[in-house]
N, C-alpha and C positions, 0 to 999 in steps of 0.2 A: 392685139392685146391692149386692153385698157390700163390706164395708170393704176386704177384701183386694184386690178388683178395683181400687179407687181407688189403693191403694198400688202395686199392680203397674203400673198405667198410668203413674203418676208415675215409678216406677223405670225404666221403659222409656225415658223421656225423658232420663234421666241428670241431671236437675235437682233442686235442693233444693225443699222444701216452699215456701219463700219465693218462689223463682223461678216455680214453677208457679202459685202463688196470684196472683202479679203478672200473669201471662199471662191467667189466667182472670178476673181482676179481682174476686177474693174475698180475704178476709183469710187470712193463714197459719193462724190459729186455726181458721177454718172448714174448711180443707183437712185440718188435723190431726184435727179431730173426725170428718170423713167417713172418713178413713183408719182411725180407731180404732172406727168403727161407732157413735159416739154421735149422729151426725147423718146423715140420708139425703139424697143429692143430689136436686134437683128434676129434672123432665123435661129441660129444656135442659142442666142440668149433667151429667146422665147421658149425653146425646148428646156433649157435649164430652169427657167422660172416655172414652167409646167411641172417639172420634176419636184421642185421645191414645194410647190403647192400640194402635190399628191403625196410626197414622201419627205416631209420637213426634217426627219431624223437624218437623212443623207447629208443635208446641208450642215447640220450640227456636227456630224462625224467629220465632214471636210474641214471644219474649223479646228477640231481637236487634232487632226492630222497635220494641219499647216502650222499649228502653234508649237 
């Protein structure tokens, strides 16, 4: 998974890095590093990013439920 795919998936949600990181239960720094290509997501993280890309509303719902 390329860094641009991570950023595109987040952008589809319309949420900030901090908000998406909260839903995924990772640090905002980890998400930032993935978006910039300095860190690669693990298998489960790749699956979640794929879901976020195809169904961004699920990530937004996750933020509403965690808030």
